[in-house]
N, C-alpha and C positions, 0 to 999 in steps of 0.2 A: 255322315250320309246314311240315307237309309237305302237296304238294297229291296227288290221287288221283292213285296209282300202283300200277301193275298191273305184273305179268310177263307178258305175254303172246306168243300166238305164232299166227300163223294160216300154216297148212301148206297150199298149194295145187297139187298134182300134174302138170300137162297133159302130154298127146302133144300133138305140132303135126303138121301135113301132110308130104309129104317138103318138105326144104329146095330146092324149083325154084323160087320164085317164087310158088308158093299163097299166100294169105295162112293166118294160122292162128286158128283158133277154139277157143277154148279150153271154150265155155259148148254147142257142140253138137257133141259128138263122135260121131264114126262107128262104130257098131257092127257089124259084121259076123257073120255067125251061123258062119263058119267060125273063126271066131276062137275060141282058149280064153277061158273068163270071166276076165276083169280085164284082158283086150288090147285098146287102145284103137288102131284103126290099126296093126295091128300092133308095135304097141311096149307092152312088158310093165310096170308098176311093180308089181315083186315081194314087194319088204320096203320099210318106213318104219316108221324108228325116230326116237322124241324123247325124250333121253337129258335128264333135268336133275339135279343135284347142287345141292343148298343146304347150303351151309357156314356158320353164324353169320350166315346173311342174304345172303350173296353166293350167288348163283346163276351155275353154269359148265353151258351148255345146248349137245346137240349134238345139230342133228337131219341124221340121213343117211336117203337113198334109194339104192335100187336099183334100175336097168330094164335090161329085155335088149330090142334090137329084132329081131325076129323077121320081119320081111323080105325080099326078097332086092335090098332094095336101101339106101342110105343113108336115116336119117328124121332128125327136128330132136327131140331131145326139151328141155323146159322143166324147169326146177326153179323154184318160186315160194315165196319164204317171207317172211311179216310178223315182225316182231319190232317188241318194245317203244321208244319211242323212248328211252328211259332207256338203253338197252344200248348196248353197244359189241362189233362184230364183233371177232374177234380171230382166225379164221382159217376158208380155205376151201381146201378140196383138189377135183379131179377127180381122178377115176379111169376108167382106159377100157382095157380089158384088160389089167390088171394093172398100167399105166403112171400114175404117179400127178402129175399136171399143180397144184403147190401156188398159191397167193396171198401175195402180198408185201405188206406195209404200209409204203406210200414218204409224204414231203409231199408235199402236192397239188399243189404246182408241180412237181415232179419228175415226180410219176404222169402229172398231166396232158400234160405235153412227150410220154413215152414215146407214151400216150394218141393226142395229135394227130402223131404220127408213123405210127403204124399208120394208124391211118384215111386219112391221105395215102395210105398204099400198100395202099389198100381192104382190108385186111387184119380191118377190126375188128366184133364181131357186141356186140350189146347187153346191156349187164352196166347195171341199172337199179334205181334206189332213188328212192321217193314216199313222200309223207306222207299219214295221214289222220291221225284224230283221235286216238290212241295210238298207233298202229303205222307203222314204216316197210318200203318192199317193197323184197325182194331178189329179184332176178329173172338170172337164167342160162338161154342154151339153149346146144346142143353137137349137134353133126350126129356121128349115132353109123351105124357102118360097118352093113352086114346082120351079123347073127349076132353082136354085140359085145355087151359087157355095159357099164355106166356107175356109176358110184357117183360122188353127189354127198355131200360132208359141208360143213358150215357150223356154227361153234361162233360162241356167241356169251355177253359177260358179261354184269349188272348187280348191283346193289344195291337188292335187295326193300324197300322203303319200308313204313315201316306205318303204313295209313288203317285210320281207324276201329278199330285195337284191334286189327288183323289183319294178316296178309302175302297176297297172292292171286298165284296164276298163273294167268293165264290163258288158255288154249290155243282156236283156234279153227282147226278141221281141218276141212277138204274137200278127201280126194284125188281125190275125181269118177269115183272108179272102186273095183273090189273088188279089196283087195289081202290079197296071202296071206299076207304075216306082217307086220300092223299091230300096231304098241307104243306105246304112252307109256308112260315109266318115271322115276318120280323119287322120290329118296334123300334125306332132310332130316335133318342134322347139326345140333344145338344146344344147345351146351353148357348153357344154362340149365334146360333139360327142356322137352320138346314139349306143350303143355296141351292143342290141342287139333288134329284134324287130319279135314280133310272132301273131300269130291270128287266133284264131280257134273255130268252131262253135258246139255244143254238139246234133243239129237238122239235122246236115246235112252230107252226107259222106263225106269223104276228096274226092273221086273221082267229087262229083258234086261241092262240095267248092273248088277247085281247078281251076274250068271253070269259078267261078261267084267272083272268090277272087285272086285280087294283093296285092301285099305287098314289100316293097320295103324299102331300108333305103341307106343312104353315106353320112358320113362326121355329120351334123347339123340338117339335114332333114331326114322325114321318113313318109310314107304314108300307110295307110291302106285303101281300097275301096270294098265294098260288094256290089257287082249287079246282084243277080238272077233273071234271066226272068220268066216270067209267068210259061215257062216249067219248068223252076227251082224248083219255090217257088211249084207246084202240089205233095201235099201227095203220089200218085202215077197217072200214064201217062195218064188215064184217069178220074183221080179226079177233083172236082170243087173246093178244101179245100184246105188250106196250110198247107205246113208241117213248118213255119217258125215259130216254140214255141219251144224257147229254148234258152238257151246260147249263145252269141256272145262275145269273150274273146280277148281283146287285152293287150300285156303284152310287155313291154320295160324298157331297164336301159342305163344309159349312162355310158359311158368312167369313169374310176374312177385313171388315171395317176396320180393325186393329189388329195390329199384326201379333198381340199377344193375348193369351186371355189364364186366367186363375182361377181354379176352383176347390173353395173348400168346404169340406166334410167332417165331422166327429173327431177334428183336430188333427187331419191329414191334409193335404195339398198337392195338386196337381197343375203345373205352369207348361201350358205348351204353346211354341214360337211358333211360329211361318212367316215372315212379313213378305210381301208383293211389293213390285214397281221397284223393285232395287236395280241398278244395271250389273252382269256379270264382271266379277272379277276376273282379269285378266289370265289365264292359265299357263304354265309353260310343264309341258305331258313328257314324258319319255318313257316308249313302248317297247319295252323287252322281252321277244320273242323268241321260243325252243323253237332252232328250225332245224334240232337232229332226224335221224332216218327216220325214228317210228313217226314223227309227224306228217309223213306219206304220204301220198294219197288225197283222199277228201277231208283229211284236219287242213294240210298248211290249203287248200285251194279255198277251204272257209274261212281260215284265217283270211288270206287276200283279199277275199269278198268283203270281211267284216273293217278290214283296214281302209278300205277303199270307201266305203260307205260312212267311216268315221273321217276323213280326210273332208267329206262332202261336209260334216257339221261344224270344222274347226271355224275359229274367229278369225278375222284379220288380226287381233290384237291377242289373239295365240302367238307361242313359240310350242316348237316340238323337232323330235329326232326317233329313231328308230335304232335299235341296237339289237342284232340279231347275234346269238350263241347256238353253236352245237359241240364242236371241239375245242374251236376257237374263238372269239369273238370279233363280229364286224359293225362298222358304224356306216349309217349315210351319209353322216356330214361330221365333221370335227367336232362340231357344238353345237348347239340350240340355234335354229334358223326360225325367224317372223314367218306364220301361215300366209303371207304374201300370195296370189295367183299365181306366180311362175314359181314359186319353190313346192304349192300343194301341186303343180302339173309335175316336176320333178319326183315329187314322193311320188305321185300314183307310181310313173314309170319304172321305179325303184320297185314298190309294193308289187306288181305285178311278175317281179322277175325274181319276187324272192321263191327260194326251192330249198330241199331237204336234203341232210347229208349229216353223217356223222355220231357225234358220242355227243352228252347233255351237260355241259359247265357253266349249272347255274351262279355258282358263285360268284366270277370270273365276269358272265353278263350283268346282272344285278350291280355288281361293281362300279363299271363303267359308268352305268347309268347315271347312278350317284353320283360319282364323281361329278360326269357331267351337266348335273342339274347344281352341284355344291360350285363350280366353278364360274356357270353362269352368273347365280348371284352374287358371290364375290368380288367377278370383274364389272358386275352392274350393266351387264348386256341384253340383261330384261327388265320388262316396266319395274321398278320400287313397289308401288302396290298391285303385284302380282302373285300368284300361288302356284308354288310345285306339286308336280303328280310325278307317281312313276307307276305304270301297269305292267305286270309281267303275265306272260301266257305261259305256260307248259305241259308236258305232257305226261311226265315221266320223273322220274328221279335221280339225282345226279351221281355219273357215273366217271369221270373225269376230275382232271385238276382237285380242287378242295371238296369234297363228297363228303363230308363228316354232317348231318343235317344241324348238329348245336353249333359247330364251328362257323358254318354259314350264316344261320342266326345272329349269333356272335359279330361275324365280320360285318353284316348290312346292321346291327343295330349301332355300333359302332360309326358307319362310314353317315347315318341319318342323322343323327346325334337330334329326334324329336323334331327336327327342321321340316317334314312333309310327309304324307302319308304314302305307305304302300299296298298296292294293290293286286293280290295275288289269283289269278285265275285257273285253275285245273281242270286240264282238257279231258275228259274220261274219267275210269278209273283204275288205270295201270299207275299210280303216283303214290305219295303219302300226302294225303292231301293235312293230315292232322299239323305236319311241319308246315306246310306252306300255310292253315291257320294261326300256328302259332305265330310264327313270322311275321304276318300280316299286321295284327292285333297287337302286338310288341312296337309296331310301328305306327300305329293309330291308323289302320288301314282295315282291310276284310278278306275274306278270301270266299270265292264263288265257284263253286263247281260246274264246270259247262260240259253237261253231256251229248255224247256222241249222237248224234242222229241229225235228221235233214236238215235242223233249223240252228244247227249249232252258229252259222254266222250271224242269226238271229239273236241269240242268246248275248254273242260276245257284245252285237250292238248294241242291246240293250244294257249292259250294264254301263258301256262308256253314256250313255243317253243318262244316265243315274249322277254321275259326275261330271259332267259337262260344262253345268253351270255352277260353280261356287258365287254365291250371292256374297256372301261374308268368311271371311279366316279372322283364327281366334278368338272365337266364340266364347264369353264368361256369362253364367247367369250368377246373377247377387241379389241376397235376402237381408235381410236386416239381422245384423248382428247380434248373436246368441239370442235368436228367437227360432232356429230349427234344428231340428236333427236327424241323423239318418237320411242325409242327402242322398239321392241316387246321382250318377252322372253329371256335372253342371259344365263342362268344360268340353269344347270339339272345336277340333284344326279346321272344319268346313260346315259352312251351312251352303244345301244344296239346293237351287232351286224345285219346287216340286216338292221338298221333303218338309218335318218339320220336327222340332226340339222338343223331346217330352220331359220333364223335369218332376221330382214327386219327392215330397219328404215327410216328417211329422213335427208337428208345431210345440215347443216347448211350453208356449203359453196360450192354451184353449182361448182366455177371454180377451182377447187382442181385440183392440174398436178399427184397427184398421191394416194391413198388411200389404207392403210394397214389395214388387220384385221386377229387378233393372235386368237387361242383357245387353252385353258391353261387344263389340265387336270393330273389324275394320272389313270398311267398303271397298266397292272398284276406286272411289276419288275421297271417301272422308270416313271419320272414324264416326262410329254410330250408337246412340246407345237409345235403346228404348225402355219407357219405364210402364209398369200396370199395375195400380193400386187398389186394392178390394176393400170397400166399406163391409164389415161384416154383418152388419142387420141388415142388409140388404142382400146380401148372400143366404141369410136366414131364411128369407122373404122365399127367395129361390126354391127352398128346401123343400119348401110347402110342397112341390111337384113330387116329392120322393114317393109317393106312391108308384109314382110309372116305371122307376125304377127298381134294380133289384142289391138288396142291403148295402153294406158299406163299400162301394164300388173303388170310392180313391182310395180306399186302405187297400183292397185287393190289387189297385192297379197297382200303388207301391211296391205290395210284396211281389207281384209279378214282376217289375222293374229289376227290383234288388235281385232276387234269384237271378234275372237271367243275366244281370252285370257283374254279381259273384263269380259266377259259374264261369262268364270269360277272363276275368282277371285270374281265375284258380287253373287256365289251362297254361298261362305262361310263370306260374307260383311255385316255389320252390320249399320245403323243408319245411319250418313252422310255420309260415305264412300261406301256404297250401293248404295245411289242414285247418288253418283257423278259417281261410273263405269257407273251406268245406262245410266245415260244423255250421257258421251263418247262413249259409245255403239250405242246409238239411235241416236245422232249425226251424227256417221261412213254412220250406217247403213239407215239413212235417204239419205245420200249427196252421197253415190255409190249407190243407189235403192237395197238393199239387202234384201231379205226377211230374218229377223230372227228373235230369241223370241220375240222382241219389236216392229214389225213392220207385218203388213201386205200389200198384195197387192190386190187393190178394183179392181174391173173389173164393168166394165159397160157395157150391153149389150141389144140387141133390142131386145122382146117378146113380140108379137101381137100390133106392134104400140108404146109399151111403151117402157122406158129404165129398166133394169132389174138391182140389182145390186147382184155379188156374191163376197165374201173375202178368200183369202186363207192366211189361218196359217203357223207358222212353229211348228209343234211339237215338242217332244223330248222324251227319254227315260225316263218315270216315271218323267216326266214334263220338264225337262232338256234337251240339246244335248247331244250326247254322244261326249266326249273331247275327243283332240288330242293332247297328249305329245311328243314333240319334242324331240330333243337330240344336242349335240355339241362338239366342240374342243377347240384348244388352239396351240402357235408356238412363235419362236423368231429368233432373226437373228443372221448370224457369219460372223466376221469381221475378216480375217487371219492375222498372226503375220506377224511382219516387218523383220526379217532376217534367213532365216533357213540355216540351217552347212551342213544338206548331204540330198541327191536326189536324185530320178533316173526319168526319164522323156522322151518322143521321143522314140528312137530307137533301145533300151532303154539305154540312157546315163546317166551314173552314175556319179553325179560331189560332190565333196568331198570339202567342202571350210575351208580353215586352216584359221583361224582366226589370227594365232600368224605371221602367213606370209603375211596377207591378201591378198591373193590368194588363188587358187583353181585349183585340178585336177580332170583329167574324164577320163573315161575309155566305152566303150561296151561291152556288152558280146552278142555276136553272135552264136544262137543255135536255134535248131525246134520249130515251132509253136507247143504250148502244153506241152512243156517243162514245170517244179514248181523249179523255184528259190528260194532260202532260202537269204532273204535281211536282217533281224534282228531275233537272238536266244539269250535269256537271262536265263541261270539257275537259275539265283536267284532271277528276278522278276515275271518268269512265262512267259516275254513276247517272244511271235514270231510271227514274219508277213513273208510269202511266197508270190511271186508274178507265176502267168501262162501267158507264153508270146502266142503273136498269130501275125499272119501275116497278106500281105494283101491280099485282095480278089483274084488278079491272084499273083500267088508266081512266082517270079524269080527261075530259078536254078542257078544260080550263088549266092551260100553264100556271095561274095564277095559285090554285089548290092541287094540282098535282103532285108526287112525292117521290121523290128521285134518290137512289143511294148509289153506293159503289158495289157493284156485284162480284168485280173481277180486277185483280190488280199485276201488276208487270214490275218485277225489279229487274236492271239490268246492270253489270258491268264490263263494258266494254274492255278492260284490261285483265279479267282474270277470264273471256270469251265466258258469263257466266248468265245464265237466266232464271228466273224462277217466277212464276205463274202461280198465283192464290188465288183462288176459288174461294166459292162456301159449301164445298163439297171434297176438295183435295189442292195440294199443293205439290205443282211438278218441278225439279230442279232439273236445269241443263247444264251441265258440265260439257262446254264442245255438243259435240253430237250425243253425249251420253245421256240418259234420262233417268232420274229415280221419281217415282211418285210416293207422297207420303198421303195419309188420312186425318182428319181433323178429328179422327177417332186414334189416333196414336198421339205416344209422348214420347221424344226424340228426340234427341238433339247430333246433331252433321255440324261435322268441324274436319276443315283443313286449312291450308294456310292462307291468311286475311280472309277467311270467313267462317261464322257458326253460325247454323241457324238452329232454332228451339220450338218446337211446336209443345203445345201446353194442350192437353188433351182438350178440346172443344171450346177452348178459352182464347188463348192468344198465340201468336208466334213471333218469335224476338228474331231480326238478321243482324249479324255485326259484321262489320268491314272491318277488322281491328279495333285496335282504340281509338275510339273519336267519331266515328259512326254507328247508330243504332237506329233502328227502324221495329215497331211493335205494331201487328196488324191484330187486327180485334174481330172474332166472329161473334156476330150477331144472329141468333138462331130462333125463328121463329115456331110458333104451335104448325105442324105442317099442314094440319087443314084450317089454316087461319084464310080466311075468305079473302083478305086483301094482302096481307103482306108478304114478300119473299124475305128469304135470309141475305141478309148483306156485310157490308165489311166494313172497320175503322182502319183509318190508317197515324200513325204515331211518329212525330219525328221525336225522338229521347234526346239524342247527341248527333250535334253536327259539326261540331269542333274542326274535324278535319276536310268540312268541306269546303272548297276554293269560293275565292270571291266572285267567282264567273259563276257561280249557281244561279239556275233560274225556273222557272215554274211556279205553277201558281202558290204552292209552298214554299219551293228554294228561294226565290227572289226577296223573302223576309229572315234568310240567313244572315245576311249584312244588317249590321246596326241602322236603324231607323229613327226618328223622332215623330210624335204628332199631340198636338196640342187637343183639349177638350174646353170648350167655354158656353155660354147660354145655355145652361141646364136647365130646363122647363119641364113640365107635364105636359104631355101628349095626348091623346084620345084617349088610352088607357091610361090611367092614372096608376098602374104598376110599371110603366115602360115610360120613362121620364126620355124627353128627347132632347140633343143638344148640338152643337157646331163644334166639328172636328176641322183641323187642319193638319193634313198630311199630304207628304209629297207634292209641296204645291197649289193641291186642291183645298178648298173648302166645303164641306160635305154635311148635308143634314143625316145625324146618327142615333140609334136609339139603344136604351138601355136594353139590356135581355139578357138571357142565361142560357148557356150549353151544358151538354154531360161531357165527363171523361169518363170513357168508360173501360181503363187499364185494370186500376184496380177489380172493379165489378160488373161485370160485362150486365148482370141484370138491372142493379139500381142506377149504376154509376154514380159520379159528385161534380157537385154543381159549380158551373167556371162563371162567373157573371162576363159579362163584354160589353164591346161599344158594336151594334150590328150595322153594317153600310148596307145599303140596300142596293139593288138593280146591279148586279153581279158583282158586287164590288167592286164598280166603276168607281175611279178618281183614285183608289187604293191600289189596287195591280198595275203593273206598266200594261197602257196598251185596254186593248176590252178582252170578255173572256174569248173570243172567238180564237183570237190569237194562238190559245192553248189546246183547241183541240189538234188532233194526230189521228193519223189512219190508221194504226191499231197499237198494242201492246207493246210492240215490240220492234 
């Protein structure tokens, strides 16, 4: 699952007082009437530009500020930028009067020695990093000579994580003065195509924003530009202070026609996976809540408020319980209970009465919750296809019972045994966050700090929303054997709705013709396998757009993910393993010029004709960076069987192959678009297949010349309470009331007892009800701008051995053995189509020799099938008349 992740940037441009020992006050800038607008204390920031380039979620951001000292003596100019905790700084340069002073990334210990040496010589100035909720602060100040200009440029990179179905870039803008040239520019390139793009600002009215903001997207490219003029920046028409103070937010998402997307550039690949339309896996949730005396007051009230809101979001298929711990442990119920309306009402009463008192026994509280989940699974009191999670909230350290952090971690890990994730929420700062994080990570979860603020209850709710809808469990991504190296994490316990799994790696052979990526996982009803295949030649064509993107972005994305995951593993490693993980992460950090917890950026800058050294470190949450855990996927391929017996395809042409005769009979059904026909109905197996007719875009008034096809198919199994609706755009599977939706762009296999559904991307779909019943649906795609034809479907019965003798329908009636005789074959009006007399089912019919196509193996060309054509809607061949087979709906 992914935590709440933003691409954030807070830009604060301040000019200080002269560097003469006076303190700098950024909140009370002096305005002198004799100075031009936009000039504070003789220092003018005349240009600020934030340039964001996003390619396949990987963001490359450059913040550039230019200032000039208009005073007659040297002045201190400061540059403050707050950037996301999830970002790595990659470069910083100072340019003064055309001379550039670059930053260099060095191992932290080496940088520290260089920094301390400079300090001992009295040469250093401040370059400070500090953490907030989602941000880290970068600050540098420099003395600028009278009349001189200075340019600050900071570059950072990060992978945007998908949260609640969107990617978000969050820019907090605070220039503190009017800036002659102020600009935010974001260019987004997504090979999957951009589905939505929006931008908004909290500090400016929509009227003013509209004239300063432009946003557009088309196909794979999107662009946002915000260029307020000086007049638009004013807080009022006659004011000289700026209203640019607040949030500027860019939100976008990509097309999800296919659940997966693989991109390959210069020997590196990235695999994105985010399926849609799947039903949620029922969850068994245990909430372990600290009610010690330190939670008294606002904290416990906010906890109660958050739990009450969480109860509103519980689904009836879920199971839950509450464990309260202080010096002792209490439970709401002795075991997990289903989230029925009655139980939820009782739970609300329990939550409203939660009070705080006593000590903090984290160990016993967690072990009670873990034991309850294990017991429910062992005794089968929760659904077989459900998943378990445990969420703990605490505001302090253990101080009674087992209070040694390392022993608590050992006890918890031994109890969970890798069966479900543990999520730890640390309320406030008075706790050992590193302990909570390590314990969560080694149990496949994560830790999150809940800040003591008025919105703490919303923070708690927000976290729950991220894990509320698991769509898949036990997710594994697989790639061709011996084809990839240095793979990032490729297995996950859960994939949560609205998130995205990202896996990257290196190709062993860069000269591959194709590359296949599979994702497998357990869904709410069935096991699923998704497949994505990449044609390397097609990928090369896509790279012609490379001038739009920056550098080897997939390689840097791979390095970013690898470093991030190595650092996470290092937190729970010991001895030689810990050192090896550190060495690998350090090597990559230095190679790719990333400021990580293992490196620092050293900036040498001129001060009073001497160089000064400043250092930028990477802080973290409680000493560590907040982690990001992706999610995952799976797949398989379908190969069509060899010989169909009965099918309907085209206009619609029904073809009945009679094996005993080594021959075939065919007929058409002419009905109005919208008519639904019964193809198969078997009261014994409970199987029914119906098809709805569509017409051409331009309908012919003559029923003899009009073309009709099947545009929808409904496959139902009453015994399994299963329905499958197939259209030319998507496949919807209902298992009871639970719905799963797939696209024809998917390659996926869905399996459960007695059922297998395989979608072969843009080609066909196979449905098998155990051994002896198999159908194949073929997709015919027309040119989208075709003046006449729509996309349509073909339906093939390739195995009907297990269908009963009572099966009927336009196709089903022919599953039983029948015979026919053809005689008096003679030329017809068309010499290529002989005419004959057929005796079948005690009827004597005039038939014409012709041919149709079998499109199972090649949907474009098809295979020719010769048959005897029965005229007049199959009259005399089918039982009754064709109108007897008209039904009111697909199901």
